[in-house]
N, C-alpha and C positions, 0 to 999 in steps of 0.2 A: 055563468053569468050572462044575462040577457043584454041585448043591445041598449036598452034603456038604462040598465045599471052601469054600463061602461061610461055613459055620458052624464050620469047623475052627479050633481055638485057635491063636493066633499066639504067637511067642516074642519077648520083649523083646530088641532088638539091643544094649542097653546092659548089662543085668545077666544076661541069658540066661534069666530066669525066664519061666514061662508066663503069658500074658495072658488074662484072663477074657473072656467074651463082650462085656461093655460096658466093659472096662478099657483098650482100646487108645487110644493118643495118637499120631497120625500125625506122622512126621518127613519131611523132604525125601527121604531115602533109606532109610527103615526104620520100625520101630515102637518105641514106648516104653510101658512099663507105667505104671500110675497111681502106684505106689510111687516109681518113679524121678522121675516128673513132679512129685510132691509135694516133692521135695528141691530143685527148681530155685528160683531167686530169685523171690519174689512180684512183683517189679517187671519180670520178663522176660516179654515178650509176643510173641516171634517164634519160637515152637516149631516151627510147621509149615514154616517156611523154614530150619530148622536141620538140619544133617547129624548123623548118629550120632556122628561124631568131635567135633563142636562141643559136643554135649550132654555127652559124656564129659569134655571139658575144663572145662565149667561145673560139673559135679558134683565134680570134683577141687578147683576153686576154692571151692565151697560147703563141702566137707569141711575145707579149710584154714581157712575162715572160722570154724568152730566154736572153734578155739583163740583166735582174736581176740575172740570173744564171751566166752569164759571169762576172758580177761585184762582185759576191759573194766571200767574203774572209773567208775561213774556219778557225776559231780560236779554234774550239773544235768539236770532234765527239763523239757520244754515240751510242752504239748498236753493233751488230755483222754483220750478213748478210745484213739486212736492217739497215741503219744508219740515225741517226738524226744529221745533220750538222748545226753548229751554227756559225753565224757571229755576235759575241757579240758586236763589235764596232758599227755595223749598227742596232743592235736590230732585227736581222732576223734569220730565221731558215728554213730548208727544210728537207724532208724525202726522202732519195735516196735508191733505191733498186739495183743499179749498180754503177760501178766506172766511167762509161762514162756519166758524167752529161750533156754534150752538147747534146748527142742523147736522153737521158731520159727526159731532161727538167723538173726536179722536181719543183712543185709549191713552190715559195718563199713566205713565210708568215712572218708577224711581230710578235714579242713576244706578243704584245697587242692583237693579233687576237685570242690567245688561250682563250677559255672559260671554259675548264675543261680538266683534264687528269687523267687517272686511269689505273691500271694494273689488268687484269683479268687472274686468274689461273684456267684452266679447268682440272678437274680430270676424268679420264676414268678407270673403274675397269673391269678386265677380270679374270674369274675364271680359275685356273690352274687345269686340270683334270689328272687323272691317268688311266691306263689300268688294269682291273682286270684279273683274271686267265682265264676268258671266252672271253677275247678280247674286253670287253665293256669299254667305258669310264665312269668313275664314279668319284664322288667328293672325296677329301680327307676329313678326319675327325680329327680336324675341317677343314672347307674349306680353301683353299689357293688361294690367288689372286695376280695378278700383277697390278700395278697402273701406268698409263701414265699421264704425266702432260704437258700441253701446255700453254705458256705464251703470252698473247695478250696485246698489247699496244693500248689504245684508246685515241687519242688526239682530243678533240672537239674544233672546230674553227669557226670563223666568216668568211665565204667566200660565194660569190654568187652562186658557183657551187657544193659545198659539205659542209657537216656539221661536218664531222669527218674524221680522218685518222686512219685506223685500220690495224695493221700488227702484225705478230708473231715475237717474239724475238728469239725463238729457231727454228733451221732448221729441227730438228727431235725431237720427243717426248722424254721426260725424263722418263725412266722406272725404277720403284722401286718395288721390290718384298716384300713379307711378308704376314703374316696371323694372325688373331686373336689377342691376347694380345701381340704377338711377332712381330706384324707388324712394319716394319721400319718406323721411322718418316721421312717424306720428308725433314724437316728442317735439318736433319743430312746428307743429300745427297749433295755433293759438287756442282754438276751440277745444282740441284734445287736451292740451295742458290745463285749460280752465276747469274741465270736468274732473280730471285726475286730481288736481290740487284740491278741488271741492270735496271729493271723496276722502282724500287723505286727511283733510282738516276735520271732517265729521268723525272719522275713525279716531283721530288723536284726541279730540275733545271729549267724546263719549267714554272712551276707555280711561282717559285721565280723570273724568268726573266719577266714573265707577270706582276707580282706585281710591280717590279721596273719600268717597262716601263710605266705603268699606273700612278704611283706616279709622275714620271718625267713629263708626259704630263699634269697632273693636276697642278703641281707646275708652269709649263710654262704658263698655261692658267689663273692662279690666278692673281687678280688685284695687281699691284705693289704698295708697300707702300712707302710713302714719308719719307725720312731720312735726317739728317743733314750731309752735306759733311765735313769730318775732315780736308780737305785741304783749301777750300774757305769759309766754314761756311754757305753756301747756303742750303736752304731746297730744296731737289731735288728728283725726281722720277728716280731711276737708269734705264739706258738703258738696251738693251739686254745683253751687256757684263758686266753689273754691274758698269758702269762708271757714274760720275756726269754729268748731262746735261749742266752744266755751265763751269766747268774747265776741265772736262775730267778725273779727278782723279778716281782711283779705290775705289768705295764706299764699295762694298761687298768683 
């Protein structure tokens, strides 16, 4: 390959547009421009192992998702900077990182798509040093530390393009000082408690909504039992609305 070929502009195998010098995103069997890459789900992380055809399929899915976002009716929101938005009437949710839902196009998922949910609390410890009379940094006796905590939400889902949605609840680490037996308990810190409770609430609500959605689906799929209509006395299998198939009376 000559020097000219190395700097020759490539073409996006998805949209056909020209790719700038630093705009190429490699695929398993082709090239992707940054504009097309921007349209992919933010939770998708397997681009380099995806084919051109697979990317085209995902972009079609993302385009159809815009209609779901437009029809989404927020009945409840959870979280701080990154928010979980619920449409409880439709049994749907999405995780949004901005207030501009139209531009962000968050993936709309059903409660029944949730396969798991957990809160991870990461602790990072840093020793606090002091300067001695010779100007050297030395440890306190006993050692002193500061602790930083980060709270990550992991929502596991069934989706053809990603298996989980992972994001931090806190925008900056929660810092707590202390040392030895006098170390402050993180549970006594208001900010720590706030994010822990937020994560537990998200977990409880999503798992509870998933359970209810699956129970409703199972009940709808279960064989209908024949009953005696209290109005006409016929033995009937109630319709979708719970009505008698003969007289139309409300059986259930």
